[in-house]
C-alpha positions as CSV (number, residue, x, y, z in Angstrom):
1,M,212.8,39.1,107.4
2,S,213.0,43.2,106.8
3,P,212.1,44.4,103.6
4,T,214.8,46.4,101.4
5,V,214.6,50.5,101.7
6,T,214.4,51.3,98.1
7,T,215.6,54.1,95.9
8,S,213.5,56.3,93.6
9,S,215.2,54.5,91.1
10,E,214.6,51.3,92.1
11,A,210.8,51.8,92.8
12,N,209.8,52.5,89.1
13,G,212.0,51.8,86.3
14,N,211.3,54.8,84.5
15,V,211.4,57.0,87.4
16,S,215.3,57.7,88.7
17,A,216.6,59.1,91.6
18,A,217.9,62.1,89.5
19,T,214.5,63.2,87.9
20,A,213.5,63.3,91.6
21,R,216.5,65.6,92.7
22,A,215.9,67.1,89.2
23,A,212.5,68.2,90.2
24,A,213.6,69.2,93.8
25,S,216.0,71.6,91.9
26,A,213.5,72.9,89.5
27,A,211.0,73.9,92.2
28,A,214.0,75.6,94.0
29,T,215.1,77.4,90.7
30,A,211.2,78.6,90.4
31,E,211.1,79.8,93.8
32,A,214.2,81.7,94.1
33,A,212.3,84.8,93.0
34,G,211.6,86.0,96.6
35,P,208.6,85.5,98.9
36,Q,205.6,85.0,96.6
37,P,202.0,84.0,97.7
38,V,201.9,80.6,98.8
39,T,198.8,78.4,99.8
40,M,199.0,76.2,102.7
41,A,198.9,73.1,100.2
42,K,201.3,73.9,98.3
43,A,203.7,74.1,101.8
44,L,202.4,70.9,102.8
45,N,203.0,69.6,98.8
46,T,206.5,71.2,98.8
47,A,207.4,69.8,102.0
48,L,206.8,65.9,100.7
49,V,208.7,66.7,97.7
50,D,211.5,67.6,99.9
51,A,211.4,64.8,102.3
52,M,210.9,62.3,99.8
53,S,213.8,63.7,97.9
54,A,215.9,63.8,100.7
55,D,215.2,60.5,102.2
56,S,214.5,57.3,100.1
57,S,212.7,55.7,102.8
58,V,210.3,58.4,103.0
59,L,206.7,56.9,101.4
60,V,203.3,58.6,100.8
61,F,200.3,56.2,100.5
62,G,196.5,56.3,101.2
63,E,193.4,56.7,99.4
64,D,193.5,58.4,96.3
65,V,196.9,60.0,96.7
66,G,198.4,58.7,94.2
67,T,197.4,59.6,90.2
68,L,194.6,62.2,91.7
69,G,197.1,63.7,94.1
70,G,194.8,63.3,97.3
71,V,191.3,64.9,97.5
72,F,192.8,68.1,98.3
73,R,195.8,67.6,96.1
74,I,198.8,67.6,99.0
75,T,200.0,64.8,97.1
76,D,199.8,66.3,93.6
77,G,202.6,65.1,91.5
78,L,204.2,62.6,93.6
79,T,203.5,59.2,91.5
80,K,204.7,61.0,88.9
81,T,207.9,62.1,90.3
82,F,208.9,59.1,92.5
83,G,207.1,56.3,90.9
84,E,203.9,54.1,91.9
85,Q,206.0,52.1,95.0
86,R,206.9,55.4,97.0
87,C,202.9,57.4,96.4
88,F,200.6,54.9,95.7
89,D,196.6,54.2,96.2
90,T,195.3,51.9,98.2
91,P,191.8,50.2,99.1
92,L,189.3,52.0,101.2
93,A,190.3,50.2,104.4
94,E,191.8,52.8,106.9
95,S,192.4,50.2,109.3
96,G,194.9,48.6,107.1
97,I,196.4,51.4,105.5
98,V,197.8,52.7,109.1
99,G,198.3,48.4,110.0
100,M,200.4,48.5,107.0
101,A,202.6,51.5,108.1
102,V,203.3,50.1,111.1
103,G,205.2,46.8,109.9
104,M,207.1,49.5,107.4
105,A,208.4,51.5,110.1
106,I,209.5,48.8,112.2
107,N,211.6,47.7,109.5
108,G,213.2,51.0,108.5
109,M,210.8,53.0,106.4
110,R,209.3,56.5,107.3
111,P,205.7,55.7,106.0
112,V,203.4,58.8,105.2
113,V,200.0,57.9,105.8
114,E,196.8,59.9,104.5
115,M,193.4,59.4,105.8
116,Q,191.3,61.8,103.5
117,F,188.9,63.0,105.8
118,D,188.8,63.3,109.6
119,A,185.9,60.7,110.4
120,F,187.2,58.3,108.3
121,A,190.6,57.8,110.5
122,Y,187.4,56.0,113.2
123,P,188.4,52.5,111.7
124,A,192.3,52.4,112.1
125,F,191.5,54.0,115.7
126,E,192.6,50.7,117.3
127,Q,195.6,50.3,115.1
128,I,196.6,54.1,116.5
129,V,195.9,53.5,120.4
130,S,197.0,50.2,120.3
131,H,199.9,49.5,118.5
132,V,201.2,53.1,117.0
133,A,200.9,55.0,120.2
134,K,202.3,52.0,122.4
135,M,205.1,50.1,120.6
136,H,208.0,51.9,121.4
137,N,206.9,51.3,125.2
138,R,206.2,47.8,124.5
139,T,209.4,46.9,123.1
140,R,211.5,48.8,126.0
141,G,212.6,51.3,123.2
142,A,213.7,48.3,121.2
143,V,211.5,49.3,118.3
144,K,211.1,53.1,117.0
145,L,208.1,54.0,114.7
146,P,208.9,57.0,112.6
147,M,205.6,57.4,110.8
148,V,203.3,60.6,109.9
149,I,199.5,59.9,109.8
150,R,197.9,63.1,107.9
151,V,194.4,63.9,108.9
152,P,192.6,66.6,107.2
153,Y,190.4,67.8,110.0
154,G,187.9,70.6,111.4
155,G,184.9,72.5,109.6
156,G,184.5,75.2,107.6
157,I,184.0,73.7,104.0
158,G,180.3,73.3,104.0
159,G,180.9,69.4,104.4
160,V,178.8,67.3,105.9
161,E,179.5,64.9,109.3
162,H,182.0,62.3,108.8
163,H,183.8,65.0,106.9
164,C,184.1,68.1,109.4
165,D,185.1,66.5,113.0
166,S,187.5,67.7,115.0
167,S,189.1,65.0,116.2
168,E,192.4,66.0,117.8
169,S,191.5,65.2,121.3
170,Y,191.1,61.3,121.1
171,Y,195.0,61.7,119.8
172,A,196.1,63.9,122.4
173,H,195.0,62.0,125.2
174,T,196.7,59.3,124.0
175,A,199.9,58.5,125.5
176,G,202.5,57.9,122.8
177,L,201.0,60.2,120.4
178,K,202.8,63.6,118.5
179,V,200.1,65.6,117.9
180,Y,200.4,68.8,115.1
181,T,198.3,71.3,113.8
182,P,199.8,73.9,111.7
183,A,198.0,77.1,111.5
184,T,200.3,79.1,108.7
185,V,201.9,78.1,105.5
186,A,205.4,78.4,106.6
187,D,204.3,76.0,109.6
188,G,202.7,74.0,107.4
189,Y,205.9,73.0,105.7
190,R,208.0,73.2,108.7
191,M,206.1,71.3,110.7
192,L,205.8,68.0,108.1
193,R,209.3,68.3,107.6
194,E,210.1,68.1,111.2
195,A,207.2,65.3,111.7
196,I,208.3,63.2,109.3
197,D,212.0,63.6,110.2
198,S,211.0,62.5,113.6
199,D,211.2,58.9,115.1
200,D,208.0,59.1,117.2
201,P,204.5,58.4,115.1
202,V,203.1,62.2,114.6
203,M,199.2,62.9,114.0
204,F,199.5,65.5,111.6
205,M,196.3,67.6,111.9
206,E,195.8,69.3,108.7
207,P,193.4,72.5,109.1
208,K,191.1,71.4,105.9
209,K,189.8,75.1,105.7
210,L,193.1,76.5,105.5
211,Y,194.2,74.5,102.8
212,W,193.6,77.3,100.1
213,S,195.0,80.3,102.4
214,K,197.8,82.2,101.1
215,D,200.8,83.5,102.9
216,L,203.8,85.5,101.6
217,V,206.1,82.9,101.8
218,D,209.6,82.2,100.3
219,L,210.0,78.4,100.0
220,S,213.4,78.8,98.9
221,S,214.5,80.3,102.0
222,L,212.0,78.0,104.1
223,R,213.7,75.0,102.6
224,A,217.3,76.2,103.6
225,S,215.8,77.7,107.0
226,Y,214.4,74.5,108.1
227,E,217.7,72.4,107.6
228,E,219.9,74.9,109.1
229,G,217.1,74.5,111.9
230,T,217.6,71.1,112.3
231,T,221.3,71.3,112.3
232,A,221.1,73.8,115.1
233,G,218.4,71.8,116.9
234,L,216.0,74.3,116.3
235,A,212.3,73.1,116.4
236,S,208.7,73.7,116.0
237,E,207.5,70.6,118.3
238,G,206.6,72.0,121.8
239,R,207.0,75.5,121.2
240,A,203.8,77.9,120.8
241,A,204.2,81.4,118.8
242,V,203.0,84.5,119.8
243,A,201.1,85.4,116.6
244,R,200.0,88.7,117.8
245,P,201.7,90.8,120.9
246,G,198.7,92.4,123.3
247,T,198.3,93.7,127.1
248,D,195.0,93.1,127.9
249,A,193.8,89.9,127.4
250,T,195.2,86.3,125.9
251,L,193.4,84.6,123.3
252,I,195.0,80.7,123.0
253,A,194.1,78.8,119.9
254,Y,195.2,76.4,117.7
255,G,195.3,75.2,113.7
256,P,191.5,76.3,112.2
257,S,191.1,78.1,115.3
258,V,193.7,80.8,115.0
259,P,193.3,83.2,111.9
260,T,190.0,83.5,114.1
261,A,191.4,84.7,116.5
262,L,193.6,87.2,115.0
263,A,190.2,88.6,113.4
264,A,189.2,89.1,116.9
265,A,191.8,90.5,117.9
266,E,191.8,92.8,115.3
267,A,188.4,93.7,116.1
268,A,188.9,94.3,120.1
269,A,191.7,96.8,118.6
270,L,189.2,98.6,117.3
271,E,187.4,99.2,120.4
272,G,190.7,99.7,122.1
273,R,191.6,96.4,123.6
274,S,195.0,95.2,123.2
275,L,194.7,91.2,122.8
276,E,197.6,88.6,122.3
277,V,197.0,85.3,120.4
278,I,199.0,82.5,121.1
279,D,199.3,79.7,118.6
280,V,199.6,76.3,120.5
281,R,201.4,75.2,117.1
282,T,201.8,71.4,118.8
283,L,199.1,69.9,121.3
284,V,201.5,67.2,122.2
285,P,204.1,68.1,123.0
286,F,202.6,71.2,124.5
287,D,204.2,74.6,125.6
288,D,203.3,75.7,129.2
289,V,206.1,78.4,129.2
290,T,205.3,80.3,126.6
291,V,201.4,80.1,126.9
292,C,201.4,80.7,130.8
293,E,203.7,83.5,130.1
294,S,201.5,85.3,128.4
295,V,198.5,84.7,130.4
296,R,200.9,86.4,133.1
297,K,201.4,89.1,131.4
298,T,197.8,90.1,130.8
299,G,195.8,88.3,133.9
300,R,193.2,86.8,131.5
301,A,192.6,84.4,128.7
302,V,190.1,82.7,126.1
303,V,191.0,79.5,125.0
304,I,189.1,78.9,121.0
305,A,189.0,75.7,119.6
306,E,186.3,73.9,116.5
307,A,186.3,70.6,118.6
308,H,183.5,70.3,121.2
309,G,184.3,71.6,124.9
310,F,183.4,68.7,126.6
311,A,186.8,66.6,127.5
312,S,188.5,68.2,125.0
313,V,192.2,70.0,124.3
314,S,190.4,73.3,125.3
315,S,189.5,72.3,128.4
316,E,192.8,70.6,129.2
317,I,194.2,73.8,127.9
318,V,192.3,75.3,130.8
319,A,193.2,73.4,133.5
320,R,196.8,73.7,132.9
321,V,197.0,77.5,132.7
322,Q,194.5,77.7,136.2
323,E,197.3,75.2,137.9
324,R,200.4,77.5,136.5
325,C,198.7,81.0,136.8
326,F,196.2,80.7,139.5
327,H,197.6,84.0,141.3
328,H,198.0,85.7,138.5
329,L,194.5,86.0,136.9
330,A,191.7,88.6,137.4
331,A,188.9,86.6,135.9
332,P,187.7,82.9,135.4
333,I,189.4,81.5,132.0
334,R,186.6,81.6,129.4
335,R,186.3,79.3,126.4
336,V,184.7,79.4,123.0
337,T,184.4,76.0,120.9
338,G,182.5,74.0,118.8
339,F,178.7,73.4,120.5
340,D,178.4,69.8,122.1
341,I,176.4,68.7,119.3
342,P,177.3,66.3,115.7
343,Y,178.4,68.4,113.5
344,P,175.3,70.6,111.9
345,A,174.3,70.6,108.5
346,P,176.7,73.2,105.9
347,K,174.1,75.8,106.4
348,L,174.3,75.9,109.5
349,E,178.1,75.2,110.4
350,K,178.5,78.8,110.8
351,Y,176.4,79.1,113.8
352,Y,178.1,76.4,115.4
353,L,181.8,77.3,114.7
354,P,183.4,79.5,117.3
355,G,183.6,83.2,115.3
356,V,184.5,87.1,116.0
357,D,181.4,88.0,117.7
358,R,181.9,84.9,120.2
359,I,184.9,85.7,121.1
360,L,184.3,89.3,121.6
361,D,181.3,88.1,123.5
362,A,183.8,85.6,125.8
363,V,186.4,88.4,126.3
364,D,183.7,90.8,127.0
365,D,183.1,88.5,129.7
366,L,186.3,88.7,131.6
367,Q,185.4,91.0,134.8
368,W,187.1,94.1,133.6
369,E,184.7,95.9,135.9
370,D,186.8,94.6,138.7
């Protein structure tokens, strides 16, 4: 028997749907002043508030996401606003968290679960690979799983192993999953809303070190443009972005590596080289068109990622570009990635993570003498 999808007023006696709408309205009023410095964390939190206000079937759960508001405070205030039946804490049991989300999604809800840290998700891997990814195909399309698994991932926060993994390749390799990873504040909002609205399961990879990065954003306009874009059929999914135009070589990056690529392009400009930066945005589906258009134009490419280089998303990108752009390449495609070792101790992570100098060295190696 399918459970009844509750509204926010039914979820908690002292929290009404009107309260949720009032909270969203108050937030919109506060944001009406135009572009303001906004963090990625705030954009993600606002996306959750707006999604839960718009659809009573959206609910959020995971470890410490309730009263605490999450380790990174992405779910801050959700329990107070929407009640404990729509945003609640779970036991420390990732497999159970994802398994429960599968059952809820099958029965008409839109669960958004948090894995807290990248490597904490591994106990749930069997659920993700065997059920989340396969349910739609297993039932010949009869059953949809509209669920989002939020995974704070990557390094750059001085964390230790199990807290700084770049695990995106595991999910990108698994047919049946979409994989999103925003690199800007605006994309954080827009892409999380899209993920929640999707009828397919989405692995939403959030770059931890970008949580407190700031961009000038008008959240009110962003909310309106998202809803207008949804109506017009516009979406971020499967669409890479040209983060910086250039003519001499293409830097292809995603998630936490995009700001590093932009910094390298800025440094290269001082040396007289014009580097185009492509923000991949969604690893699955992948935007071959935008990436390859850039590489055909510049003739040279470097792929940048924090994850290990071997059997990775970066190696897949190189293969796809080489297959489609071979006769346009002036030099072999280079990669700048994390080294093929377990994530190092905090004091050593600066040597492990891709940096501007390593990227510029790779650019220098693109056979310019020819």
